[in-house]
C-alpha positions as CSV (number, residue, x, y, z in Angstrom):
1,M,3.9,23.6,149.7
2,V,6.5,24.8,152.2
3,S,6.4,21.2,153.6
4,R,7.7,19.9,150.2
5,S,10.0,22.7,149.0
6,S,13.0,23.8,151.0
7,Y,13.3,26.8,148.7
8,L,9.7,28.0,149.4
9,N,10.2,27.2,153.0
10,R,13.0,29.7,153.2
11,L,11.2,32.3,151.3
12,V,8.1,32.1,153.6
13,F,9.8,32.0,156.9
14,D,12.8,34.2,156.2
15,G,11.0,36.8,154.1
16,I,7.7,37.2,156.1
17,N,7.4,39.1,159.4
18,C,6.8,36.9,162.4
19,E,3.3,38.5,162.6
20,R,2.4,36.7,159.4
21,D,1.2,39.5,157.2
22,S,-1.6,37.9,155.2
23,S,-1.1,40.4,152.3
24,A,2.5,39.3,151.7
25,R,3.3,37.9,148.2
26,I,5.9,35.5,147.0
27,Q,6.9,36.0,143.4
28,I,9.1,33.5,141.5
29,D,10.1,34.8,138.1
30,V,12.7,32.2,137.0
31,L,11.0,28.8,137.6
32,P,11.9,26.3,134.9
33,G,8.9,25.6,132.7
34,G,6.9,28.7,133.8
35,P,3.3,28.7,135.0
36,E,2.3,25.4,133.5
37,I,5.0,23.4,135.3
38,F,4.3,25.4,138.5
39,E,0.7,24.3,138.3
40,L,1.8,20.6,138.2
41,V,4.1,21.2,141.2
42,V,1.2,22.7,143.1
43,K,-1.0,19.6,142.2
44,F,1.7,17.3,143.4
45,C,2.1,19.2,146.7
46,Y,-1.6,18.9,147.4
47,G,-1.7,15.2,146.6
48,W,-3.5,15.4,143.2
49,K,-2.6,13.1,140.4
50,V,0.2,14.3,138.2
51,D,0.8,12.5,134.9
52,L,4.5,12.4,134.1
53,T,5.2,12.4,130.3
54,A,8.3,12.7,128.1
55,A,7.2,16.2,127.3
56,N,7.0,17.5,130.9
57,V,9.4,15.3,132.9
58,A,12.5,17.3,132.1
59,P,10.9,20.7,133.1
60,L,9.4,19.1,136.2
61,Y,12.8,17.6,137.2
62,C,14.4,21.0,136.7
63,A,11.7,22.8,138.7
64,A,11.9,20.2,141.5
65,N,15.6,20.8,141.6
66,F,15.1,24.5,141.6
67,L,12.5,24.3,144.4
68,E,14.7,21.9,146.3
69,M,12.0,19.2,146.6
70,S,14.4,16.4,147.6
71,E,14.0,13.2,149.7
72,D,16.0,14.9,152.5
73,F,13.2,17.4,153.0
74,E,10.2,15.0,152.4
75,P,10.1,11.3,151.6
76,G,8.6,10.5,148.2
77,N,9.2,14.0,147.0
78,L,8.9,15.3,143.4
79,L,12.6,15.3,142.6
80,S,13.1,11.6,143.2
81,K,9.9,10.6,141.3
82,A,10.8,12.9,138.3
83,S,14.4,11.6,138.3
84,A,13.3,7.9,138.3
85,F,10.8,8.5,135.5
86,L,13.3,10.5,133.5
87,S,16.0,7.8,133.7
88,F,13.5,5.0,132.8
89,T,12.1,7.0,129.8
90,I,15.6,7.9,128.4
91,F,16.9,4.3,128.4
92,S,13.6,2.6,127.4
93,S,12.1,4.6,124.6
94,W,13.9,6.0,121.5
95,K,11.2,8.4,120.5
96,D,10.6,9.7,124.0
97,T,14.3,10.5,124.3
98,F,13.9,13.0,121.5
99,R,10.7,14.4,123.1
100,I,12.7,15.0,126.2
101,L,15.4,16.8,124.2
102,K,12.8,18.9,122.6
103,S,11.3,19.9,125.9
104,C,14.8,21.0,127.1
105,E,15.0,23.7,124.4
106,S,12.9,26.2,126.6
107,I,14.9,25.4,129.8
108,S,18.4,25.1,128.3
109,S,20.5,26.5,131.1
110,W,18.8,24.4,133.8
111,A,18.7,21.2,131.7
112,R,22.4,21.6,130.8
113,E,23.4,22.2,134.4
114,L,21.6,19.0,135.4
115,Q,23.2,17.2,132.3
116,I,19.8,16.0,130.9
117,P,20.9,16.6,127.2
118,K,24.1,14.7,128.0
119,Y,22.2,11.7,129.3
120,C,19.8,11.8,126.4
121,S,22.7,12.0,123.9
122,E,24.5,9.0,125.5
123,A,21.3,7.0,125.2
124,V,20.9,8.0,121.5
125,A,24.5,7.2,120.7
126,W,24.3,3.8,122.4
127,K,21.1,2.9,120.6
128,A,22.4,4.1,117.2
129,C,25.5,2.0,117.6
130,T,23.5,-1.2,118.4
131,N,22.2,-1.0,114.8
132,L,18.9,-2.6,115.8
133,R,15.8,-1.3,114.1
134,A,13.6,-2.8,116.8
135,I,14.9,-0.4,119.4
136,S,13.1,2.5,117.8
137,S,9.9,1.5,119.5
138,G,7.8,0.9,116.5
139,N,9.2,3.6,114.4
140,D,8.0,2.2,111.1
141,D,9.0,5.4,109.2
142,A,12.6,5.1,110.0
143,Q,13.6,3.9,106.6
144,F,16.9,4.3,104.9
145,I,17.4,7.8,103.5
146,D,19.4,8.5,100.4
147,I,22.1,10.9,101.7
148,L,22.2,13.3,98.8
149,A,24.2,15.8,100.7
150,N,27.0,13.3,101.4
151,N,27.3,11.3,98.2
152,S,26.6,7.6,99.0
153,S,29.2,6.4,96.5
154,E,31.9,8.2,98.5
155,S,30.6,7.3,102.0
156,N,30.8,3.6,101.3
157,L,28.1,2.6,103.7
158,E,28.1,-1.1,104.0
159,N,24.6,-1.5,105.3
160,A,21.7,0.8,104.6
161,T,20.1,0.0,108.0
162,E,23.0,1.8,109.7
163,T,21.3,5.2,108.8
164,W,17.9,4.5,110.4
165,W,18.6,7.0,113.1
166,F,19.5,9.9,110.8
167,E,15.9,11.3,110.4
168,D,15.2,11.6,114.1
169,V,18.6,13.1,114.9
170,S,18.1,15.6,112.0
171,H,15.2,17.3,113.9
172,L,17.4,18.2,116.9
173,R,18.5,21.8,117.6
174,I,22.2,22.5,116.8
175,D,23.4,22.3,120.4
176,H,21.6,19.0,121.1
177,F,22.7,17.7,117.7
178,I,26.4,18.5,118.5
179,E,26.0,16.7,121.9
180,V,24.7,13.6,120.1
181,I,27.5,13.6,117.5
182,V,30.1,14.0,120.3
183,S,28.6,11.0,122.1
184,I,28.5,8.9,118.9
185,K,32.1,9.7,118.2
186,G,32.9,8.4,121.6
187,K,31.3,5.1,120.7
188,R,33.9,4.8,117.8
189,I,31.2,4.5,115.1
190,R,32.6,4.6,111.6
191,P,33.7,8.2,110.6
192,E,32.0,8.1,107.2
193,L,28.7,7.3,108.9
194,V,29.2,10.3,111.3
195,G,30.1,12.5,108.3
196,S,26.9,11.4,106.5
197,C,24.8,12.2,109.5
198,V,26.3,15.7,109.8
199,A,25.7,16.2,106.0
200,Y,22.1,15.1,106.4
201,W,21.4,17.4,109.3
202,T,23.0,20.3,107.4
203,S,21.1,19.6,104.2
204,K,17.8,19.7,106.2
205,W,18.8,22.9,108.1
206,L,20.0,24.7,104.9
207,S,16.7,24.0,103.2
208,Q,14.9,26.1,105.9
209,I,16.8,29.3,105.5
210,T,17.8,31.7,102.7
211,F,21.0,33.6,102.2
212,R,20.0,36.8,100.5
213,N,22.3,39.8,100.9
214,T,19.6,41.7,102.8
215,M,19.8,39.1,105.5
216,L,23.5,39.0,105.9
217,R,24.0,41.8,108.4
218,N,26.5,41.4,111.2
219,K,24.2,42.9,113.8
220,D,21.2,40.7,112.8
221,I,20.5,38.1,115.5
222,T,19.3,35.5,113.0
223,Y,22.5,36.0,111.0
224,Q,24.7,35.6,114.1
225,A,22.9,32.4,115.0
226,Q,23.4,31.0,111.5
227,R,27.0,31.8,111.5
228,I,27.6,30.1,114.8
229,T,25.8,27.1,113.5
230,I,28.1,26.8,110.5
231,E,31.2,27.2,112.7
232,C,29.9,24.4,115.0
233,L,29.2,22.1,112.1
234,I,32.8,22.6,110.8
235,R,34.2,21.8,114.2
236,I,32.3,18.5,114.6
237,L,33.2,17.1,111.2
238,P,35.2,13.9,111.5
239,V,38.8,14.5,110.6
240,D,39.4,11.0,109.0
241,Q,40.2,10.9,105.4
242,N,37.2,10.2,103.1
243,S,34.8,10.6,106.0
244,V,33.0,13.6,104.3
245,A,32.1,13.9,100.7
246,F,33.6,16.6,98.5
247,N,30.3,17.9,97.3
248,F,29.1,18.4,100.9
249,L,32.3,20.2,101.9
250,L,31.9,22.5,98.8
251,R,28.3,23.4,99.8
252,L,29.4,24.0,103.3
253,L,32.2,26.2,102.1
254,K,29.8,28.3,100.0
255,V,27.6,29.0,103.0
256,A,30.7,29.7,105.2
257,V,32.0,32.3,102.8
258,A,28.6,33.9,102.6
259,M,28.3,34.0,106.4
260,K,31.8,35.4,106.8
261,I,32.7,32.9,109.5
262,N,35.9,32.9,111.6
263,S,38.9,33.2,109.2
264,K,40.8,30.4,110.8
265,L,37.9,28.0,110.4
266,L,37.3,29.2,106.9
267,I,41.0,28.4,105.9
268,E,40.8,25.0,107.5
269,L,37.6,24.2,105.5
270,E,39.1,25.5,102.3
271,T,42.2,23.4,102.7
272,R,40.2,20.3,103.6
273,T,38.0,20.8,100.5
274,A,41.0,21.3,98.3
275,F,42.7,18.1,99.4
276,T,39.5,16.2,98.5
277,L,39.7,17.4,94.9
278,K,41.7,14.4,93.6
279,R,38.8,12.0,94.4
280,C,35.9,13.8,92.8
281,C,34.5,14.2,89.3
282,P,33.6,17.3,87.3
283,Q,29.9,17.1,88.2
284,D,30.8,17.4,91.9
285,L,32.0,20.9,91.2
286,L,28.7,22.1,89.8
287,I,27.4,24.1,92.8
288,K,24.4,26.2,91.7
289,N,24.0,29.8,92.5
290,G,20.8,31.3,93.9
291,E,18.1,32.8,91.8
292,D,19.3,36.3,92.7
293,E,22.9,35.6,91.5
294,D,24.2,36.2,88.0
295,T,25.6,32.9,86.8
296,I,24.1,29.4,87.0
297,Y,27.1,27.9,88.8
298,D,29.5,29.3,91.4
299,V,32.7,29.4,89.4
300,V,34.3,31.9,91.8
301,L,34.0,29.4,94.6
302,I,35.7,26.7,92.6
303,T,38.5,29.1,91.7
304,R,38.9,29.7,95.4
305,V,39.2,26.0,96.1
306,I,41.7,25.5,93.2
307,R,43.9,28.3,94.5
308,A,43.9,26.8,98.0
309,Y,44.9,23.5,96.4
310,V,47.8,25.0,94.5
311,S,49.0,26.8,97.6
312,S,48.9,23.6,99.7
313,V,50.8,21.5,97.1
314,S,53.2,24.2,95.9
315,R,56.2,22.2,97.2
316,N,55.2,18.9,95.6
317,P,56.1,17.6,92.1
318,A,53.9,18.9,89.3
319,S,52.9,15.4,88.3
320,K,50.6,15.3,91.4
321,T,48.5,18.1,90.0
322,F,47.8,16.6,86.6
323,A,44.6,14.9,87.9
324,V,43.4,18.2,89.2
325,G,44.4,19.9,85.9
326,R,42.2,17.5,84.0
327,L,39.4,18.0,86.5
328,V,39.4,21.8,86.1
329,D,39.5,21.7,82.3
330,E,36.6,19.2,82.2
331,Y,34.7,21.5,84.6
332,L,35.4,24.5,82.4
333,T,33.7,22.7,79.5
334,L,30.6,22.2,81.6
335,V,30.2,25.9,82.6
336,A,31.5,27.4,79.3
337,K,28.1,27.5,77.8
338,D,26.7,29.8,80.5
339,E,26.0,33.0,78.7
340,K,26.1,35.0,81.9
341,L,29.5,33.7,82.9
342,K,32.0,36.6,82.8
343,A,35.2,36.3,80.8
344,K,37.3,37.4,83.8
345,D,35.8,34.6,86.0
346,F,36.4,32.0,83.3
347,Q,40.0,33.2,82.8
348,S,40.7,33.3,86.6
349,L,39.7,29.7,86.9
350,A,41.7,28.7,83.8
351,E,44.8,30.4,85.2
352,A,44.3,29.3,88.8
353,L,46.5,26.2,88.1
354,P,50.1,26.8,86.9
355,K,50.7,25.7,83.3
356,R,52.9,22.8,84.5
357,S,49.8,21.2,86.0
358,R,48.4,20.3,82.5
359,Y,50.0,17.5,80.6
360,S,47.8,18.4,77.6
361,N,45.9,21.5,76.7
362,D,43.3,19.9,74.5
363,N,40.5,20.0,77.0
364,L,41.4,23.6,77.9
365,Y,41.3,24.6,74.2
366,R,37.9,22.9,73.9
367,A,36.5,24.8,76.9
368,I,37.8,28.1,75.6
369,D,36.4,27.4,72.2
370,M,33.0,26.6,73.7
371,F,33.1,29.8,75.8
372,L,34.0,31.9,72.7
373,K,31.1,30.3,70.9
374,A,28.6,31.1,73.7
375,H,30.0,34.7,74.0
376,P,30.2,36.0,70.5
377,N,30.3,39.7,71.6
378,L,33.7,39.5,73.3
379,T,36.2,42.1,72.2
380,E,39.4,41.1,70.4
381,E,41.4,42.0,73.5
382,E,39.2,39.9,75.7
383,R,39.6,36.9,73.3
384,T,43.4,37.4,73.3
385,V,43.7,37.6,77.1
386,L,41.5,34.5,77.4
387,C,43.6,32.5,75.0
388,K,46.9,33.2,76.8
389,A,46.0,30.5,79.3
390,M,46.8,27.9,76.5
391,D,50.2,26.5,75.7
392,Y,50.7,25.8,72.0
393,H,53.3,23.1,72.6
394,K,50.8,21.1,74.8
395,L,48.2,20.8,72.0
396,S,47.7,17.6,70.0
397,Q,48.1,17.7,66.2
398,E,44.3,17.4,65.9
399,A,43.7,20.3,68.2
400,R,46.3,22.4,66.2
401,E,44.7,21.7,62.9
402,H,41.3,22.7,64.3
403,M,42.8,25.9,65.8
404,M,44.2,27.0,62.4
405,K,40.6,26.9,60.9
406,N,38.9,28.4,64.0
407,D,37.6,31.9,63.2
408,R,36.5,32.4,66.8
409,L,40.1,32.8,68.0
410,P,41.7,36.2,67.9
411,L,43.6,37.0,64.7
412,S,46.9,37.7,66.5
413,F,46.7,34.4,68.4
414,T,46.0,32.4,65.2
415,T,48.8,34.2,63.3
416,R,51.3,33.4,66.0
417,F,50.3,29.7,66.0
418,I,50.7,29.5,62.2
419,L,54.2,30.8,62.6
420,F,54.9,28.3,65.3
421,E,53.7,25.6,62.9
422,Q,56.0,26.8,60.2
423,V,59.0,27.0,62.5
424,N,58.3,23.5,63.8
425,M,58.0,22.2,60.2
426,A,61.4,23.8,59.3
427,R,63.1,22.2,62.3
428,S,61.6,18.8,61.5
429,M,62.8,19.0,57.9
430,T,66.3,20.2,58.9
431,A,66.6,17.4,61.5
432,A,65.5,14.8,58.9
433,G,68.4,15.9,56.6
434,C,66.2,17.4,53.9
435,N,67.5,19.9,51.3
436,Y,65.9,22.8,53.1
437,H,67.7,26.1,53.0
438,W,68.9,27.1,56.3
439,T,68.6,30.8,55.3
440,K,64.9,30.3,54.8
441,F,64.6,28.8,58.2
442,Q,66.4,31.8,59.7
443,T,64.1,34.2,57.9
444,I,61.1,32.5,59.4
445,M,62.6,32.7,62.9
446,R,63.3,36.5,62.4
447,V,59.7,37.0,61.1
448,S,58.4,35.1,64.1
449,R,60.4,37.2,66.6
450,G,59.4,40.4,64.8
451,L,55.7,39.5,64.8
452,D,55.9,38.6,68.5
453,K,57.4,41.9,69.3
454,R,54.8,43.7,67.2
455,L,51.9,41.9,68.8
456,D,53.3,42.8,72.3
457,E,53.5,46.4,71.3
458,I,49.9,46.4,70.0
459,S,48.6,44.7,73.2
460,K,50.4,47.2,75.4
461,G,49.0,50.1,73.3
462,N,45.5,48.8,73.8
């Protein structure tokens, strides 16, 4: 063996006394691949047949490099043979490239130093970009996959066959997956395709773990690994507009909040999710909670995103937020029937947008009415606070008429709106030139102001 390995040669002749002590032992604790790979090295040194495969070539190549089994030391040595087989396998077989990456997981530091994952990733990226199904070496199961995590209607994939490589890439460990995505980005593949691949990998990874409170401990190794994974995924997302679906960003944000990731990354993800609001529908906001959580849907998360949106567009004209205002009100009608939804959470979301962001309050009134119907045990004070989110002047005539007959609304709120109606009627009649006594109009105004003052006193007293 010392005739094939420069490393062993030095250990033997530098570490053993010239008298050749037969009891001397040479111990190697850090050989890549461990005892199994060392056995193959021994066989090679003694001239026995060694079968190189996709599963053992990377560890053998690393071991040969570690043992310094180069051509300079002995012609036809293991390093050159393993290197030639490794290169041939990587660039000739799609499936074997992934087997090589899998074998690198147990020898990460040596494989990374010798750039084996990089070469594999480059090969995967090149083959993925060619868009040829035949290159998968008979991979009949590489069918198109419906990318549920990254809504296909938003990703605008022109050709379903472009996603044939998603399934194989989704089995990679996070570090190898990142290397593949970086290589694919370098090939200038379409950003929405990259975003869909990241979403698919994430969806598969999330299905394998749970996020219960008992697991979320800062000192837990599994928790730390999961948090790092989330941070890595956020960093590799394509930055191009419309490259990642809103629903996927929202799910990623939910996990990121639970994992308490880096605050800067969390803010970036919040902002990006918020800016995607304008191109989504109410159903996209329906992110379900876990079985151990109180409500069906995560309303608190949506409130967080809406506030991030308001903060980011605070200097822009209010007209740009009308679309988001309609979106929020329609979402409120979807979650209002949840009997476990707390009034304060419903109210927080309803008030997350400034009142100027709503052109009409009809949908908001409908949502509040549905919430009151599903929560009949609310106190009068809770009902009153909830209704303060509405602006009477932004309700249609039909909504106003319904409100006057609605016994679910708090009495003080209904009374105030009846007075508003009377004042508006008096103003209309006066403007039309009718014989309406101005003194009566003034009386109504005084009563209205007095009632408002009295209602404020009552609410403060409570």
